[in-house]
N, C-alpha and C positions, 0 to 999 in steps of 0.2 A: 491385252491385255496390261494392267500396269507390273511395273517392274516391284519385284519383291524389297521388304524392309533390308538394310544392309547386313543385318543379325543373319537374316533367314537366309538372305542370298550366299554369305560367308558359310554355313551351314549345309547347303546344297551342292557347294562345288567342292566341299573339302568329303562330303559323301563322296560323290562323282570319281575324284581321285582315288578315296580309298575302293570304291568300286573297279577303278579299271585297273589298280597295284593286283587287288585278289584275281579277276579275270587274268591278266598275264600272268599270276604265277601257275592258275587252273590249265591256261595253255601249256604251258612250258612242264608240268607235273602229268599231262594226259602223252602217251605214242603208244607205237607199238613195244617198246621193252619195258614190263612188267615189272621188270627189278629199279627201273628208275621210275619213284612217282612222288608224291605229296610229300610221304615222309623223308626225304633223304635230297632232295629239289635243291633247296636251300644250303645245302652243303657242299653240293656240285657244285654251285653257282659259286662260292666263294672261295674256294679252294681251286688249287693247280692240279694238275695230275696226268696221267695218260693212259686211263685206261677206257675200256669201251663205253660204261655208263657216262664217264668226263666228256668223253669225245661226243657221244649221241647229245648230250646238253648243249655245250660251249657250240658244237659244230652246225649241227643240225635244227634242235630246237628253239634256241636264243637268236638265230637270226630269221629264221620262219617267224617267231612271234614279234618278232622286230617288226619285219614285212606286213605283217596283219595290222601290226596298231598303225604304222606309219600309211598305209593304204587307209585304213578306216579316215586318221585325220583328215587327209588331203580330200577324200569323196566326200566328206562331210560339209568341210568348207567349203568345196564346189559347190557341192547344192545349196549352200548357204549365200554365197556371193550370185550363184544365177536367179535365186529367189529375189535378194533385193535388190538387182539390176533389173529384172523384169516385172516384178511386183507381182508376181504368179506363186500362188501356193503348189502349183504340181511341178514347176519347174525345177529341172535336175539334170545330170550328165546322161542318166542313160535314157530319160522320157523324151530330153533333146535330142538326141540321137550322137551326141557326144561320146559317149561312153563306146558306142558301136563304131563309130568314124574311128578312133582310137584303136580298136580292135583289127580295122581293115587295112589301116597303114602298118600295125605289125604283121599282118600276117601276108601283106605284098614285100613287106620288107626278108622276112622267111621264105617267101616262096622265090623271089627273085632279089637275091644278096648282092650283084653287080649295083640294082639300082637304089641300095642303101644310101641317105645321106647322113652322115655322121655315126648313127647308131641306131638300133633299133629302138630305142629311146625318142630318139628323135623323130623317127619314123612314126611313132604311137604320137607323137604331139602334134606332129605335122596334120596326121588323119583327125585327132580331136578338133584342130584349130578350123579345118575344110571341112568338117559337118559342122561346126559351129557355126560358123559362116554363111554356109549354105540355109541352116535352118532361120538364123537371124535375117538373112537377106526377103528370105519369101515372107518373113512374117513383118517386113517394114522396118526392122529394129535399125539399120541402117540410115533410114531416109526419114528418121525421128517420127515414127508413127507406128508404133510397135502393137500388135494386134495379140493380145494374150490367145485369142481360139484359136488363128493362124498360127501361132509360134506353137502350139501342141500338136497342131494337127502337122506344120511342117515337121517338125522334132520326128512322130510317127512315119510320116514319109522317106525320111533320110535314115532312120533307123532299121526301115525294110529294106531299102536298099543297101546300105552297109553289111548287114548279115547277110543278105544274099549274096553279095561279092565277096565275102569271106567264105562262105558254104563253096562257092563256085571256085575258090584257090583248093580247096581239096581236090579237084579235077587235073591241076596240073602237076602238080607234084604229090605220086602216092607217099615217098620217102616220109615227106611231114605233114601228111594229111594226118596221121592218129597224134604226132607233138600240137597241131593246131586246135583239133577237136578238145584234148585234154586241156590244153591253154585257158580256150575259149569257155571251159566249166568253170574258172575260177578257181586252179588247182596251185597253191603255194608250197605243195611238198617237196620239190625239186630245189626251192630257193636256196642260198647262202650267203654269205658274208659278202662277195662282191656284187652281189644283188642289191644288199642292203644298204650300202653307204652312199651309191649316187643317190637314192631315193631321199634317205634322210636328209640329204643337203637341199633337195625340191621342196621338201617339208619345211622346214627349217625356213627357207626362202620365203614360202607361199605364207607361212602363219605370218610371219614380221612383216609381208604386205598387207594382206588382213586385219591387220590390225590397225595399220596406217588409213586404212581404209573407212576402219568402222563406223567414225563422225558422217564421213561422205555417206554413206548406208544411210544411216539415219535420216539425214536429211533429205534424200530422194523418197523415200517413205514417207515423208509428208507429199509428195505430189512435185511432179518436174517443176513445176511454174513455181512453185515455191521454193525450191531448192534453187531456181536459177536465179530466185528474185535474190537469196541469198548468197549470192557468188558462186554459188557452182555449175558447172557444164554438166549436165545428165549425160548427153551422148559419147563425153569423152570418157565417164566414167563408165557407161555401159560397155564402153568398145573395151576399156582397161581390166573391169571386171568380166569381161565374158573372155577373153585371151587368158586372164589367171588360172579361171577354171578350168578353161579346156587343157591348157599347160598341166596343170594339180591331175586333172583327170588322164591323160596321156600316160605321164610316168607311172602313175597304180595303174594302169592297164596295159602297160609293155610288163611292169612286174610280177601282177597279179590276175591279168587277164579282166575281162570286161565283167567285173562285180556290179551288180542291180542294185536300186533301191536305196543304196545307202546315203547318197545323198538327197535323197527325198524324206525318208523318215528322220533321220536324227537332226534338222536344223526344226522339228514341227515340235518332236519331243523336249526339246531346250527352250522352247518359246515356250510352252508349256510350262516349264520349269522357272524359266529364267526371266521371263518378260522378251520386251522386243528392241531391247536398246542393243544394238550389234557389238560396243564394247565389252560386253558382256557374253554375246551369245556367239562370235569368236572363240574365246577359250573355250566355254562353254562346249559347244560342238566338238572340238577337238578332243578332248576327254571324251565326251560320249562315244563318240565316230571311234576311237581308238578300244574304248571299253566292249562297244559291240563286236566289234570285228576280233576281238580274244576270245569272246565268247564263243563266236559264230567258228574257229578255229578249232576252240578245246570239241564244242560240239563234232564237227567234221569230223572227229578223230573217234568218237564215241557212236553215231548212228548207225554203222556198219564194224563193229568192232570185230576182229583187231584190222580190217580195213577202213580206208578213208573213202569219206565223201567229200569232195570237193567246196571250201568256203563258200564259195560264189552261190552253188546251188541253197544252202543253210540261210544265205543274206536275203537270195529270192524269196524262201519259202516265208521269213519276215517279212519282208517289204511290198511283196505283191498284196497281201491283202490289207496292208495299211494305205496302198495306193488308190486300189478300188473303195474304201470307205473315205479319204481323203477327196477322189472324185463326185463321190456321191454328197458330201456335206458341204462339199465348197458353197455358197452360196452363188459367186460368179466366177467365171476363171482368173479373171483379174483382181478378185478380194482375198 
C-alpha cells in the first residue's frame, strides 16, 4: 500500500494521539467508585490531597492506566517487529508462542521462588526468549531458511506445550493456583506504581531501538537477497529483532499476563492507515496499541459492572475474529 501524503499522514497521527488521550481519560474515569467520574477526574489529577477519591485516582487508577498503555505499546511493537523479520502477516507474540513462553517463565518463578534469576521480570523474559528460540529453530530461522508455514505450526506447538505446563503448575502449589489463574487472564486490577516504573523503562528502550531499526526493516521487506546486496545482514537483523520482540513481550507478560492478539491486530490496522514505511509504523503502532489497551481497560470495568472482567479477555474477544479474518484472506502465509 502506498504511503499517505505528509498532510494526510500528519492528520492521521494527530487523530490517533487525540484518540489515545481520550481513551486514557476514559480508562481513568471508570472505576468502582462512582463518585470519581469524568466530571472531576481532571481536578483530581491536577491537585494534591489526601482524600479517598484522590488516592483512588493517583494510587490505583493512574498506575493501572499507565501499565495498560505501556503493555499496548510493547506488544504492538513486538508484533510489528516479528512481522518485519519473518515477513509473515500472521506472526505475533501470541501466535509464535512467545507470550505463552513468558507466562511459563513467570509461573515457574512464582511456584519455585528459589529458582528465580534476578526477578520475575527476568524469568518472564527468559521464558519468552526460550520459546521464541524453539519456534524459530524448528522453522529454520537460524539456519537462514525460514519457512513461514513451519513458523506458524511451530508456534502453535510451542504455545500448546507452554500453556499445558502453566496449567500443570496449578497442581504444584495450591496456595498460588488462584493467583496464577487470575494473572493468566490478563488481570491488572492489582497493579501499582512499583509495577509501572520498570515497565516504562523497558518501553522507552524498546521504542528507541525499534525506531533505530525501522529503516533496516524497510530494506528487509524488499527481500533478503536485495537487503543483503544493500549491505544489510538479514540473519543478524532477524536474530536481534526476535530478541527485542521477546524482551518486550516478556516484561509485558510479567506485568499484565499473557495478553493475546494485540501484536497481531495493531500492525495490520496501522498499515492500512499509514502505509508500509516502518519509520512511520513504529510510532503509529505505539500510539494505536496504547489506545486499544486504554479502551480495553475501560471496557473491562463496564462489561460486568461493578465487577471487573480481565482486560486480557477483552483483547482476545477483539483480536481472535481478526486473526481468523487474516488467516482466511491472506493469499499466502509469507505474503
